C-alpha positions in Angstrom: -24.2 -21.6 -4.4 -21.1 -19.7 -5.5 -19.2 -21.0 -8.5 -15.7 -22.0 -7.3 -14.2 -20.1 -10.3 -15.7 -16.9 -8.9 -14.3 -17.5 -5.5 -11.7 -15.1 -4.0 -10.0 -18.2 -2.6 -9.5 -19.6 -6.1 -7.9 -16.3 -7.1 -5.6 -16.4 -4.1 -4.6 -19.9 -4.9 -3.8 -19.0 -8.5 -1.8 -15.9 -7.4 0.1 -17.9 -4.8 0.9 -20.8 -7.2 2.0 -18.6 -10.1 4.0 -16.2 -8.0 5.9 -19.1 -6.5 6.6 -20.6 -9.9 7.9 -17.2 -11.1 10.0 -16.7 -7.9 11.4 -20.2 -8.0 12.6 -19.7 -11.5 14.2 -16.3 -10.8 15.8 -17.3 -7.5 17.3 -20.5 -8.9 20.4 -18.5 -9.9 21.2 -18.2 -6.1 20.3 -21.8 -5.4 17.1 -20.7 -3.6 13.5 -21.7 -3.7 10.7 -19.2 -3.5 10.0 -20.3 0.1 13.7 -19.8 1.0 13.8 -16.5 -0.7 10.9 -15.3 1.4 12.7 -16.2 4.6 15.8 -14.4 3.5 13.7 -11.4 2.5 12.0 -11.1 5.9 15.2 -11.8 7.9 17.1 -9.1 5.9 14.1 -6.7 6.3 14.2 -7.0 10.1 18.0 -7.7 10.4 17.4 -10.2 13.2 14.3 -12.3 14.0 13.6 -15.3 16.2 12.4 -18.5 14.4 9.0 -18.0 16.1 8.8 -14.4 14.7 9.6 -15.7 11.2 6.9 -18.4 11.6 4.3 -15.9 12.7 5.2 -13.3 10.1 5.0 -15.8 7.2 2.1 -17.7 8.6 3.8 -21.1 8.2 4.2 -24.1 10.3 7.0 -24.1 12.9 8.5 -27.3 11.4 8.6 -25.8 7.9 10.4 -22.7 9.1 12.8 -24.8 11.2 13.7 -27.0 8.1 14.0 -23.9 5.9 16.2 -22.0 8.4 18.4 -25.2 8.8 18.8 -25.5 5.0 19.6 -21.8 4.7 22.1 -22.0 7.5 23.8 -25.1 5.9 24.0 -23.2 2.6 25.5 -20.1 4.2 22.6 -17.7 3.9 21.6 -17.4 7.6 23.3 -17.6 11.0 21.4 -19.1 13.9 22.3 -18.4 17.5 20.8 -19.0 20.9 18.9 -16.1 22.2 20.7 -14.8 25.3 17.4 -14.0 27.1 15.7 -17.3 26.3 17.9 -20.3 25.7 15.0 -22.2 24.1 14.8 -19.6 21.3 17.0 -19.0 18.3 17.9 -15.6 16.8 18.3 -15.6 13.0 20.5 -13.2 11.2 21.4 -12.8 7.5 25.0 -13.5 6.3 26.9 -11.7 3.6 25.6 -14.3 1.1 22.0 -13.4 2.1 22.7 -9.7 1.8 24.2 -10.3 -1.7 21.1 -12.1 -2.8 18.7 -9.7 -1.1 18.5 -6.9 -3.7 17.8 -9.4 -6.5 15.2 -11.3 -4.5 13.4 -8.0 -3.7 13.6 -7.0 -7.3 12.1 -10.3 -8.4 9.3 -10.0 -6.0 8.5 -6.6 -7.5 8.7 -8.1 -11.0 6.2 -10.9 -9.9 3.9 -8.3 -8.5 4.1 -6.2 -11.7 3.3 -9.4 -13.7 0.2 -10.3 -11.7 -1.1 -6.7 -11.7 -0.2 -5.8 -15.3 -3.8 -5.3 -16.3 -4.4 -2.8 -13.4 -3.9 0.9 -13.4 -1.4 2.4 -11.0 -4.2 3.4 -8.7 -5.7 -0.1 -8.8 -2.3 -1.7 -8.2 -1.7 0.5 -5.1 -5.2 -0.2 -3.7 -4.7 -3.9 -4.4 -1.4 -3.9 -2.6 -2.8 -2.0 0.4 -5.8 -4.4 0.6 -3.4 -7.5 0.4 -1.3 -6.0 3.2 -4.3 -5.3 5.3 -5.7 -8.8 4.9 -2.3 -10.4 5.6 -1.8 -8.3 8.8 -5.3 -9.2 10.0 -4.6 -12.8 9.4 -1.2 -12.8 11.2 -2.8 -11.0 14.2 -5.3 -13.9 14.7 -4.3 -16.8 16.8 -5.4 -20.2 15.5 
């Protein structure tokens, strides 16, 4: 039987927890949590997404995204409008406030990644990033 301390899932859990602590601390200056910062980052990256697309891309529960988007709309970071093609769907766009925070959020994510990979060579860091992206994309592509 595998020791839980040697499990890749333990490592993923540690990386997730620590990166969220670091991101929470660095995004507090904007009044954002790590989870809110990730939503702003993805909406700015794509310029406009539906709530369903945000949910799928971040792999989170629909209700979690709905609450997060509502909070970000209330605090002036996002605009939510009814999709003209499907009245049951909302389109989400960043506001000027989101665009103002975006460069710092992106920078802080880079800082977090550098912190978690500081013992790696540049080649290892690049390979690790590529493998993480591949695993994330494969996971997103799977339906529950």
